[in-house]
ROMI-273027 format. One record per residue (C-alpha): x, y, z; residue number from 0. Coordinates in steps of 0.001 Angstrom, whole numbers, plus 500000, padded with zeros to 6 digits. Each point is the difference from the previous one (the first is absolute). Last residue first. Example, Ala and Ser with C-alpha at 12.3 -4.5 7.8 and 13.67 -1.06 7.14 Angstrom:
<recs>
> 513670  498940  507140  1
> 498630  496560  500660  0
</recs>
This chain:
<recs>
> 562077  219320  097683  171
> 503180  498538  501470  170
> 498574  496598  500944  169
> 498379  499158  496694  168
> 503166  500736  498017  167
> 502507  498382  502377  166
> 499772  496472  498565  165
> 499808  501328  496442  164
> 503085  502199  500525  163
> 501865  497070  501540  162
> 499113  497801  497023  161
> 500981  502717  497513  160
> 503308  500604  501764  159
> 500837  496297  499861  158
> 499069  499763  496318  157
> 502254  502938  499099  156
> 502842  498655  502123  155
> 499701  496593  498373  154
> 500134  501510  496509  153
> 502943  502283  500735  152
> 502027  497249  501673  151
> 499247  497621  497131  150
> 501104  502619  497467  149
> 503164  500669  502006  148
> 500902  496333  499653  147
> 500197  497926  503154  146
> 502819  498771  502237  145
> 498318  501305  503153  144
> 502740  502342  501204  143
> 501135  500916  496474  142
> 496478  500733  498753  141
> 499367  502037  503147  140
> 503178  501996  499392  139
> 499036  500639  496365  138
> 496478  501081  500994  137
> 501216  502497  502586  136
> 500229  499178  503695  135
> 498113  502369  502279  134
> 499525  497738  503012  133
> 496260  500481  500529  132
> 498728  500660  496480  131
> 502457  498012  497896  130
> 501162  497143  502223  129
> 496603  499747  501668  128
> 498101  499829  496704  127
> 502477  497476  498575  126
> 499656  497708  503022  125
> 496220  500228  500032  124
> 499777  499189  496284  123
> 502144  496886  500289  122
> 498294  498894  503222  121
> 496453  500205  498568  120
> 498273  502993  501579  119
> 497882  499481  503126  118
> 502770  501371  502234  117
> 499846  503332  498152  116
> 496233  500275  500438  115
> 500260  499149  503703  114
> 502839  502499  500322  113
> 497723  502667  498500  112
> 497088  498966  502179  111
> 502047  500252  503189  110
> 501511  503335  498946  109
> 496574  501451  499219  108
> 498679  498720  503338  107
> 502978  501370  501908  106
> 499660  503342  498261  105
> 496351  500240  501026  104
> 500785  498978  503581  103
> 502927  502430  500218  102
> 497884  502810  498577  101
> 497324  499343  502576  100
> 502577  499667  502810  99
> 501805  503246  499194  98
> 503011  501440  498180  97
> 501677  497144  498109  96
> 503284  498084  500344  95
> 501325  498225  496926  94
> 499267  496307  499415  93
> 501423  497082  501899  92
> 500809  496726  498265  91
> 499833  496908  502164  90
> 498248  497747  497497  89
> 499384  497378  502659  88
> 500595  496264  500196  87
> 499896  497807  496921  86
> 499360  496402  500893  85
> 502477  497270  500799  84
> 499526  496540  498511  83
> 503655  498944  500236  82
> 500106  499525  496221  81
> 498456  503446  499567  80
> 502682  501534  502232  79
> 502759  498350  497964  78
> 498484  501329  496781  77
> 499556  503437  501571  76
> 503666  500079  501038  75
> 501222  499005  496541  74
> 497814  502674  498402  73
> 501222  502539  502554  72
> 503673  499171  499341  71
> 499474  500326  496249  70
> 498146  503288  500358  69
> 502590  501435  502369  68
> 502850  499026  497649  67
> 498237  501504  496991  66
> 499145  503161  501949  65
> 503671  500433  500933  64
> 501203  499480  496413  63
> 497459  502533  498743  62
> 501287  502450  502603  61
> 503637  499264  499093  60
> 499525  500893  496344  59
> 501231  503550  500539  58
> 502981  498555  501913  57
> 501328  498745  496654  56
> 503271  498088  500405  55
> 498756  498055  503011  54
> 502822  497478  500303  53
> 501195  501517  503246  52
> 496444  499656  501295  51
> 499968  496186  499882  50
> 500100  499250  503736  49
> 498073  503212  500691  48
> 497198  498927  497682  47
> 499566  496664  501754  46
> 500009  501678  503411  45
> 497512  502588  498762  44
> 497612  497275  498830  43
> 500362  498013  503237  42
> 499101  503058  502076  41
> 497068  500737  497720  40
> 498697  496448  500323  39
> 500332  499953  503784  38
> 498225  503362  500303  37
> 497182  498839  497720  36
> 499541  496824  502031  35
> 499776  502052  503181  34
> 497516  502420  498487  33
> 497638  497434  498496  32
> 497865  500412  496866  31
> 502677  498235  497949  30
> 500022  501881  496692  29
> 498807  503369  501227  28
> 502347  499744  502984  27
> 502938  499241  497694  26
> 499129  503088  497951  25
> 499615  502155  503114  24
> 503383  498786  501295  23
> 501699  500864  496718  22
> 498311  503396  499962  21
> 501311  500752  503483  20
> 503503  498677  499262  19
> 500544  501808  496690  18
> 501774  503319  500597  17
> 501871  498951  503125  16
> 501110  496708  498408  15
> 501243  501718  496836  14
> 501925  502492  502101  13
> 501576  497190  502002  12
> 500844  498159  496759  11
> 501602  503108  498495  10
> 501915  500686  503212  9
> 501342  496444  500057  8
> 500987  500323  496323  7
> 501730  503327  500641  6
> 501824  498562  503013  5
> 501226  497020  497962  4
> 501234  502353  497241  3
> 501787  502173  502548  2
> 501740  496911  501349  1
> 499144  498295  503300  0
</recs>
């Protein structure tokens, strides 16, 4: 293995370590099933690894990863819909809290928030999750979804407004 090959392997390993949890969370948000999400993420990293030597701009690798995960998840959900399967569980755990009352209150807020997010149209939900949960900037989201930055901005604004409206009565 040459020094250049070792550097590329190290760069991919570092990229994997820094992104694997967020990648899994994104796939889980899209599929609603932990095992499916794990399979999708594994496939996404395998595809990236095969083409990593051609990755001239590692800074764009995260957008590339999210694009692959999204495409794999969409294909998976289409196949699942054809088979007539239903969505399983959300499977996302929140942070630990001090006592049972606080845990119950936080659980209810979390449940209602995810309910509000799940009720969004798919295009808005996806943009909201990519921006607010996964931290992608508008340009990265536009690249991942193949949209203009104006469309990303508009959909994100509408998504946030709908979630805010859904949570308004509950949080008073």
